[in-house]
Structures are given as structure tokens and as C-alpha cells.
TIMI-2910 file (N, C-alpha, C, CB; in pm, 1 decimal, decimal comma, always signed):
<rs>
+----------+----------+----------+----------+----------+----------+----------+----------+----------+----------+----------+----------+------+
!      n_x !      n_y !      n_z !     ca_x !     ca_y !     ca_z !      c_x !      c_y !      c_z !     cb_x !     cb_y !     cb_z ! resn !
+----------+----------+----------+----------+----------+----------+----------+----------+----------+----------+----------+----------+------+
!  -1913,0 !  -3599,9 !  +5514,4 !  -1858,4 !  -3666,6 !  +5445,0 !  -1947,4 !  -3713,5 !  +5281,9 !  -1823,6 !  -3767,1 !  +5543,2 !  Met !
!  -1937,5 !  -3632,0 !  +5215,8 !  -2021,7 !  -3725,3 !  +5066,9 !  -1963,5 !  -3826,8 !  +5036,2 !  -2029,6 !  -3657,9 !  +4917,6 !  Lys !
!  -1778,7 !  -3817,3 !  +5032,4 !  -1764,2 !  -3919,9 !  +4959,5 !  -1742,3 !  -4073,2 !  +5056,7 !  -1644,5 !  -3877,8 !  +4865,3 !  Val !
!  -1805,7 !  -4051,5 !  +5113,4 !  -1816,5 !  -4194,9 !  +5196,1 !  -1965,0 !  -4265,6 !  +5153,6 !  -1812,0 !  -4163,8 !  +5385,6 !  Leu !
!  -2050,4 !  -4183,8 !  +5047,6 !  -2161,4 !  -4205,5 !  +5037,7 !  -2173,9 !  -4301,9 !  +4925,4 !  -2226,3 !  -4093,8 !  +5032,0 !  Ser !
!  -2062,9 !  -4379,6 !  +4913,4 !  -2055,9 !  -4448,7 !  +4797,3 !  -2032,8 !  -4581,0 !  +4855,0 !  -1951,8 !  -4398,4 !  +4696,1 !  Gly !
!  -2064,0 !  -4715,2 !  +4864,5 !  -2027,7 !  -4842,2 !  +4905,9 !  -1917,7 !  -4903,0 !  +4856,6 !  -2117,7 !  -4918,4 !  +4887,6 !  Ser !
!  -1910,1 !  -4876,4 !  +4742,1 !  -1746,2 !  -4882,5 !  +4722,4 !  -1667,3 !  -4825,4 !  +4741,3 !  -1701,6 !  -4889,9 !  +4643,6 !  His !
!  -1644,3 !  -4664,3 !  +4804,1 !  -1506,1 !  -4625,5 !  +4797,0 !  -1555,5 !  -4707,5 !  +5005,9 !  -1444,8 !  -4392,8 !  +4734,8 !  Arg !
!  -1665,7 !  -4700,7 !  +5033,3 !  -1638,1 !  -4784,7 !  +5212,6 !  -1554,4 !  -4913,1 !  +5195,2 !  -1810,4 !  -4853,2 !  +5303,6 !  Val !
!  -1589,4 !  -4974,1 !  +5112,9 !  -1558,2 !  -5106,3 !  +5104,7 !  -1369,7 !  -5118,5 !  +5027,0 !  -1701,8 !  -5179,9 !  +4999,1 !  Arg !
!  -1366,9 !  -4974,4 !  +4996,0 !  -1185,9 !  -5027,5 !  +4958,5 !  -1124,4 !  -4918,2 !  +5070,1 !  -1105,6 !  -4985,5 !  +4742,5 !  Ile !
!  -1192,1 !  -4863,4 !  +5135,5 !  -1115,7 !  -4791,0 !  +5233,4 !  -1070,8 !  -4913,9 !  +5325,6 !  -1205,5 !  -4667,9 !  +5312,8 !  Leu !
!  -1262,2 !  -4987,6 !  +5414,9 !  -1210,5 !  -5086,7 !  +5453,1 !  -1096,0 !  -5180,2 !  +5466,5 !  -1256,1 !  -5113,8 !  +5429,7 !  Thr !
!  -1131,7 !  -5197,2 !  +5307,8 !   -990,4 !  -5358,3 !  +5267,0 !   -826,3 !  -5259,3 !  +5277,0 !  -1013,0 !  -5456,0 !  +5002,8 !  Gln !
!   -826,9 !  -5151,5 !  +5284,1 !   -657,8 !  -5107,0 !  +5341,0 !   -657,8 !  -5080,4 !  +5410,7 !   -571,0 !  -5027,4 !  +5309,5 !  Leu !
!   -770,7 !  -5081,1 !  +5517,6 !   -740,8 !  -5102,7 !  +5646,4 !   -670,5 !  -5210,8 !  +5728,3 !   -832,6 !  -5094,9 !  +5685,2 !  Leu !
!   -606,1 !  -5339,4 !  +5621,4 !   -535,1 !  -5408,2 !  +5633,5 !   -374,3 !  -5417,1 !  +5562,6 !   -610,8 !  -5483,2 !  +5618,0 !  Asp !
!   -372,8 !  -5253,6 !  +5534,4 !   -195,1 !  -5233,9 !  +5451,2 !   -231,3 !  -5204,1 !  +5321,6 !    -74,1 !  -5390,4 !  +5438,9 !  Gly !
!    -96,3 !  -5179,6 !  +5282,5 !    -72,7 !  -5107,1 !  +5164,7 !   -161,6 !  -5181,9 !  +5076,7 !    +77,3 !  -5098,8 !  +5118,1 !  Glu !
!   -189,5 !  -5152,0 !  +4946,2 !   -189,3 !  -5224,8 !  +4828,3 !   -229,1 !  -5198,9 !  +4709,0 !   -236,1 !  -5307,6 !  +4842,7 !  Ser !
!   -238,1 !  -5274,6 !  +4563,6 !   -217,2 !  -5201,4 !  +4461,5 !   -421,2 !  -5223,9 !  +4428,4 !    -67,6 !  -5273,2 !  +4337,1 !  Cys !
!   -412,8 !  -5160,0 !  +4281,7 !   -570,1 !  -5166,8 !  +4246,5 !   -621,1 !  -5268,2 !  +4208,8 !   -612,5 !  -5091,9 !  +4155,9 !  Val !
!   -544,9 !  -5378,5 !  +4162,2 !   -535,7 !  -5546,0 !  +4054,3 !   -602,6 !  -5577,2 !  +4254,3 !   -279,5 !  -5655,6 !  +3951,8 !  Gly !
!   -512,4 !  -5588,6 !  +4358,9 !   -585,2 !  -5663,1 !  +4459,6 !   -693,3 !  -5584,8 !  +4551,3 !   -482,3 !  -5723,1 !  +4547,3 !  His !
!   -704,5 !  -5430,6 !  +4549,1 !   -843,5 !  -5426,2 !  +4613,0 !   -918,2 !  -5429,6 !  +4561,4 !   -881,9 !  -5352,1 !  +4672,6 !  Ile !
!   -918,0 !  -5445,1 !  +4430,6 !  -1015,3 !  -5507,2 !  +4335,8 !  -1075,7 !  -5605,4 !  +4361,4 !   -974,3 !  -5537,4 !  +4234,2 !  Ser !
!  -1028,1 !  -5751,9 !  +4379,7 !   -986,4 !  -5900,5 !  +4364,5 !  -1076,1 !  -5875,7 !  +4523,2 !   -779,1 !  -5967,6 !  +4341,7 !  Thr !
!  -1009,6 !  -5823,9 !  +4606,5 !  -1053,8 !  -5861,5 !  +4745,2 !  -1179,4 !  -5806,9 !  +4747,6 !   -966,4 !  -5811,5 !  +4864,2 !  Ala !
!  -1237,8 !  -5697,3 !  +4672,0 !  -1365,1 !  -5663,7 !  +4747,6 !  -1445,5 !  -5688,0 !  +4601,9 !  -1376,1 !  -5487,9 !  +4835,5 !  Ile !
!  -1418,4 !  -5747,3 !  +4552,5 !  -1492,0 !  -5818,1 !  +4369,8 !  -1575,8 !  -5734,2 !  +4332,0 !  -1593,3 !  -5976,7 !  +4356,8 !  Asn !
!  -1458,4 !  -5636,0 !  +4285,0 !  -1489,9 !  -5510,8 !  +4221,7 !  -1451,9 !  -5516,0 !  +4067,0 !  -1413,6 !  -5394,4 !  +4296,2 !  Met !
!  -1489,1 !  -5467,1 !  +3960,9 !  -1397,2 !  -5474,1 !  +3874,0 !  -1303,3 !  -5372,7 !  +3850,1 !  -1448,1 !  -5498,2 !  +3779,5 !  Pro !
!  -1148,8 !  -5362,3 !  +3821,7 !  -1056,1 !  -5300,2 !  +3878,8 !  -1098,5 !  -5153,3 !  +3775,7 !   -894,4 !  -5385,9 !  +3872,2 !  Ile !
!  -1139,3 !  -5156,9 !  +3676,1 !  -1178,1 !  -5041,6 !  +3615,0 !  -1246,4 !  -4950,3 !  +3717,3 !  -1264,4 !  -5072,8 !  +3499,7 !  Thr !
!  -1408,0 !  -4999,6 !  +3778,9 !  -1488,3 !  -4969,8 !  +3879,4 !  -1418,5 !  -4917,0 !  +3983,3 !  -1558,8 !  -5070,9 !  +3917,2 !  Ala !
!  -1245,8 !  -4990,2 !  +4005,0 !  -1196,5 !  -4906,3 !  +4229,3 !  -1150,9 !  -4795,1 !  +4129,6 !   -999,1 !  -5007,0 !  +4401,0 !  Ala !
!  -1068,6 !  -4814,1 !  +3991,6 !   -973,2 !  -4707,6 !  +3964,3 !  -1058,8 !  -4609,6 !  +3970,5 !   -892,1 !  -4710,2 !  +3837,9 !  Ser !
!  -1143,9 !  -4605,7 !  +3924,9 !  -1252,8 !  -4457,2 !  +3936,7 !  -1236,1 !  -4379,4 !  +4027,1 !  -1396,6 !  -4473,5 !  +3958,5 !  Gln !
!  -1284,1 !  -4511,1 !  +4137,7 !  -1319,5 !  -4450,4 !  +4262,2 !  -1133,9 !  -4417,5 !  +4358,1 !  -1450,1 !  -4588,1 !  +4353,6 !  Gln !
!  -1034,6 !  -4449,1 !  +4303,3 !   -945,1 !  -4394,8 !  +4393,1 !   -868,0 !  -4242,0 !  +4364,6 !   -846,9 !  -4501,9 !  +4404,1 !  Leu !
!   -920,7 !  -4221,2 !  +4295,2 !   -911,1 !  -4011,3 !  +4293,1 !  -1040,7 !  -3956,2 !  +4347,5 !   -902,8 !  -3920,3 !  +4100,8 !  Pro !
!  -1101,4 !  -3994,6 !  +4383,7 !  -1170,9 !  -3952,7 !  +4453,1 !  -1150,3 !  -3980,6 !  +4583,3 !  -1264,5 !  -3974,9 !  +4415,7 !  Val !
!  -1104,9 !  -4093,6 !  +4664,9 !  -1077,9 !  -4091,3 !  +4780,2 !   -928,0 !  -3977,8 !  +4773,9 !  -1067,4 !  -4253,0 !  +4833,3 !  Leu !
!   -811,6 !  -4010,6 !  +4738,7 !   -731,4 !  -3915,8 !  +4756,9 !   -769,1 !  -3765,1 !  +4751,0 !   -646,2 !  -3942,2 !  +4679,1 !  Arg !
!   -859,9 !  -3688,7 !  +4638,5 !   -904,1 !  -3576,2 !  +4687,2 !   -953,1 !  -3530,2 !  +4815,2 !   -973,6 !  -3556,2 !  +4625,2 !  Gly !
!  -1041,4 !  -3662,7 !  +4859,3 !  -1049,2 !  -3618,2 !  +4993,5 !   -961,0 !  -3680,0 !  +5143,3 !  -1188,4 !  -3635,4 !  +5008,9 !  Ala !
!   -788,7 !  -3635,0 !  +5083,9 !   -741,8 !  -3699,4 !  +5161,0 !   -745,0 !  -3785,2 !  +5296,6 !   -701,0 !  -3651,1 !  +5156,2 !  Glu !
!   -845,2 !  -3876,5 !  +5155,1 !   -824,5 !  -4077,5 !  +5286,3 !   -750,0 !  -4103,5 !  +5220,6 !   -949,9 !  -4242,4 !  +5312,3 !  Leu !
!   -690,1 !  -4119,8 !  +5087,9 !   -552,1 !  -4204,3 !  +5040,1 !   -394,6 !  -4117,0 !  +4964,9 !   -620,3 !  -4316,2 !  +4905,9 !  Leu !
!   -353,1 !  -4187,3 !  +5008,9 !   -223,8 !  -4185,4 !  +5007,4 !   -113,4 !  -4253,7 !  +4859,7 !   -207,9 !  -4257,7 !  +5139,2 !  Leu !
!    -67,2 !  -4252,2 !  +4766,3 !    -58,5 !  -4387,8 !  +4725,3 !   +137,5 !  -4310,1 !  +4660,6 !   -229,2 !  -4463,1 !  +4578,2 !  His !
!   +198,8 !  -4483,9 !  +4641,4 !   +327,8 !  -4421,6 !  +4586,1 !   +372,4 !  -4471,6 !  +4506,0 !   +422,1 !  -4405,2 !  +4651,8 !  Arg !
!   +456,2 !  -4510,8 !  +4415,5 !   +492,9 !  -4569,6 !  +4264,9 !   +567,8 !  -4665,0 !  +4306,0 !   +570,9 !  -4476,9 !  +4152,0 !  Gln !
!   +610,9 !  -4800,6 !  +4277,9 !   +623,3 !  -4879,6 !  +4307,1 !   +717,4 !  -4957,7 !  +4143,3 !   +490,9 !  -4910,0 !  +4374,5 !  Asp !
!   +779,6 !  -4926,1 !  +4090,1 !   +839,4 !  -4982,0 !  +3910,5 !   +708,8 !  -4951,6 !  +3841,4 !   +889,6 !  -5191,0 !  +3877,9 !  Gly !
!   +609,6 !  -5044,6 !  +3798,5 !   +523,8 !  -5003,3 !  +3724,0 !   +374,0 !  -5007,8 !  +3845,2 !   +528,9 !  -5103,0 !  +3577,8 !  Gln !
!   +401,3 !  -5059,9 !  +4003,5 !   +210,2 !  -5072,7 !  +4019,1 !   +222,0 !  -4924,5 !  +4122,3 !   +116,3 !  -5276,1 !  +4136,3 !  Leu !
!   +147,0 !  -4847,5 !  +4090,7 !    +68,6 !  -4749,0 !  +4219,2 !     +5,9 !  -4833,5 !  +4328,4 !    -68,1 !  -4650,2 !  +4158,5 !  Arg !
!    +62,2 !  -4811,4 !  +4446,9 !     +2,6 !  -4872,2 !  +4531,9 !    -44,9 !  -4768,4 !  +4655,6 !    +89,6 !  -4982,3 !  +4566,1 !  Leu !
!   -137,8 !  -4799,5 !  +4732,6 !   -234,9 !  -4689,4 !  +4773,3 !   -263,2 !  -4731,2 !  +4929,9 !   -385,1 !  -4686,2 !  +4669,8 !  Tyr !
!   -237,2 !  -4607,7 !  +4987,7 !   -230,5 !  -4680,2 !  +5185,3 !   -363,0 !  -4562,9 !  +5212,8 !     -8,4 !  -4631,2 !  +5334,1 !  Ser !
!   -372,3 !  -4607,5 !  +5329,4 !   -487,7 !  -4538,6 !  +5398,4 !   -370,7 !  -4387,4 !  +5495,1 !   -594,4 !  -4693,3 !  +5533,9 !  Leu !
!   -441,9 !  -4300,9 !  +5469,5 !   -362,1 !  -4164,5 !  +5502,6 !   -378,2 !  -4105,9 !  +5615,2 !   -386,2 !  -4063,2 !  +5420,5 !  Ser !
!   -297,2 !  -3989,1 !  +5680,0 !   -339,4 !  -4012,5 !  +5832,4 !   -358,4 !  -3840,1 !  +5828,4 !   -200,5 !  -4101,2 !  +5966,0 !  Asn !
!   -413,3 !  -3832,1 !  +5760,8 !   -509,7 !  -3679,6 !  +5774,7 !   -596,2 !  -3654,7 !  +5873,7 !   -603,7 !  -3655,0 !  +5666,1 !  Ser !
!   -674,9 !  -3561,5 !  +5883,5 !   -782,3 !  -3546,1 !  +5960,2 !   -951,6 !  -3541,9 !  +5909,7 !   -745,4 !  -3432,4 !  +6018,6 !  Pro !
!   -912,1 !  -3604,0 !  +5777,4 !  -1066,0 !  -3661,0 !  +5715,6 !  -1069,7 !  -3838,7 !  +5731,8 !  -1082,0 !  -3613,1 !  +5513,7 !  Ser !
!   -893,2 !  -3861,4 !  +5788,2 !   -882,9 !  -4049,2 !  +5797,8 !   -938,1 !  -4014,8 !  +5954,9 !   -673,3 !  -4161,9 !  +5776,7 !  Tyr !
!   -866,7 !  -3956,4 !  +6026,3 !   -907,1 !  -3964,9 !  +6199,4 !  -1066,5 !  -3961,9 !  +6167,1 !   -842,3 !  -3803,0 !  +6323,8 !  Ala !
!  -1188,1 !  -3912,4 !  +6118,2 !  -1299,8 !  -3873,9 !  +6140,1 !  -1373,6 !  -4052,9 !  +6042,2 !  -1324,4 !  -3682,1 !  +6072,4 !  Leu !
!  -1306,7 !  -4076,5 !  +6002,0 !  -1359,5 !  -4220,4 !  +5905,5 !  -1361,6 !  -4336,7 !  +5991,4 !  -1250,9 !  -4266,9 !  +5770,3 !  Leu !
!  -1224,8 !  -4312,6 !  +6048,3 !  -1182,3 !  -4413,8 !  +6184,1 !  -1267,6 !  -4426,9 !  +6250,8 !  -1083,1 !  -4380,3 !  +6278,8 !  Arg !
!  -1288,4 !  -4294,2 !  +6309,2 !  -1468,2 !  -4286,0 !  +6475,6 !  -1544,6 !  -4308,4 !  +6332,8 !  -1543,9 !  -4045,6 !  +6620,3 !  Ser !
!  -1570,8 !  -4310,5 !  +6236,3 !  -1687,4 !  -4370,2 !  +6195,1 !  -1768,0 !  -4481,5 !  +6169,0 !  -1692,5 !  -4345,5 !  +6138,2 !  Thr !
!  -1620,1 !  -4572,7 !  +6137,6 !  -1638,7 !  -4699,4 !  +6141,9 !  -1609,2 !  -4757,1 !  +6242,8 !  -1592,3 !  -4751,8 !  +6061,7 !  Leu !
!  -1627,3 !  -4671,3 !  +6359,0 !  -1539,6 !  -4749,0 !  +6474,8 !  -1430,1 !  -4854,2 !  +6458,7 !  -1627,3 !  -4818,5 !  +6553,5 !  Gly !
!  -1335,9 !  -4810,7 !  +6459,5 !  -1188,4 !  -4844,3 !  +6414,2 !  -1075,3 !  -4749,1 !  +6519,4 !  -1170,2 !  -4794,5 !  +6227,5 !  Val !
!  -1048,7 !  -4823,7 !  +6642,5 !   -951,5 !  -4735,1 !  +6661,6 !   -817,1 !  -4695,5 !  +6634,8 !   -950,5 !  -4736,5 !  +6733,9 !  Pro !
!   -769,9 !  -4591,6 !  +6629,0 !   -642,6 !  -4541,9 !  +6610,4 !   -493,5 !  -4648,5 !  +6633,8 !   -646,1 !  -4422,5 !  +6709,3 !  His !
!   -393,2 !  -4632,9 !  +6529,7 !   -290,0 !  -4761,4 !  +6585,4 !   -265,2 !  -4748,7 !  +6716,1 !   -142,9 !  -4770,7 !  +6520,1 !  Glu !
!   -260,2 !  -4541,0 !  +6693,6 !   -205,8 !  -4567,6 !  +6886,8 !   -228,2 !  -4581,1 !  +7016,9 !   -157,9 !  -4509,0 !  +6934,0 !  Asp !
!   -419,2 !  -4594,2 !  +6969,6 !   -485,9 !  -4660,7 !  +7108,2 !   -482,6 !  -4810,9 !  +7059,7 !   -665,7 !  -4601,1 !  +7153,5 !  Ser !
!   -457,7 !  -4894,1 !  +6964,6 !   -432,8 !  -5032,0 !  +6957,7 !   -290,5 !  -5099,0 !  +7017,1 !   -444,9 !  -5059,7 !  +6816,9 !  Ile !
!   -182,9 !  -4943,9 !  +7027,5 !    -67,2 !  -4964,8 !  +7039,7 !   -101,4 !  -4969,3 !  +7237,0 !    +40,7 !  -4838,8 !  +6947,1 !  Asn !
!   -154,9 !  -4927,9 !  +7277,1 !   -156,3 !  -4862,6 !  +7419,0 !   -228,2 !  -4973,8 !  +7475,0 !   -231,6 !  -4706,5 !  +7441,0 !  Asp !
!   -325,7 !  -5066,9 !  +7369,4 !   -422,1 !  -5177,5 !  +7452,6 !   -292,1 !  -5268,8 !  +7471,3 !   -579,3 !  -5264,4 !  +7354,7 !  Leu !
!   -232,7 !  -5305,8 !  +7334,7 !   -173,8 !  -5385,3 !  +7323,5 !    -30,7 !  -5433,0 !  +7440,1 !   -160,6 !  -5355,3 !  +7204,2 !  Thr !
!     -6,4 !  -5282,6 !  +7532,3 !   +103,1 !  -5253,7 !  +7589,8 !    +40,3 !  -5277,6 !  +7721,9 !   +168,9 !  -5119,0 !  +7555,7 !  Asn !
!    -82,0 !  -5281,0 !  +7741,2 !    -98,3 !  -5257,1 !  +7883,9 !    -94,1 !  -5392,8 !  +7955,2 !   -232,6 !  -5180,3 !  +7914,1 !  Asp !
!   -190,8 !  -5460,0 !  +7830,2 !   -121,5 !  -5634,6 !  +7845,2 !    -12,5 !  -5751,8 !  +7904,3 !    -91,2 !  -5656,1 !  +7758,3 !  Gln !
+----------+----------+----------+----------+----------+----------+----------+----------+----------+----------+----------+----------+------+
</rs>
């Protein structure tokens, strides 16, 4: 996963674990200029790690549910949402 070799990309993906966000919010949250974050988003989309949708003038980004995303989650040690739901339903 060469796409994850850049720490900026990992920081963007980690930020999006909290949910959908626009580039302005992403860049603020990870303390990165908007232009720099904007340059990384197409790379992550090309690797099928991100989805985007248009909401008026905003483009909102979210994590995809692709096989690449599943590999990312396991690499970062983040359980899949179904696993989280199973754990919370057992209690």
C-alpha cells in the first residue's frame, strides 16, 4: 500500500474515521494547509479508500467500503463497524 507511505494521507484517513467531512474541516483538524490536503484526496480516491459526494458547493469525503479500506482498517488496528456493533450488542 504505497499510497499510505505519506503521513499526510494516513492523517487524512484517520480523521475520516470520525465520519464524512469537507476538505476545509479535514485540513483544520490535521493542521495542514487546504491546498496540501486537496492534493492528497485524489490519490486516496484513486486507491479506492475514499468516496465523495457533492452537497451544494461542498464536496464531502468519506471512507469507502472497498477491499483497500478493509486492509487499511486492519493495518491501523481499527475494527470493522460490524465488529464494533457485535461487541456493543453482546453487553
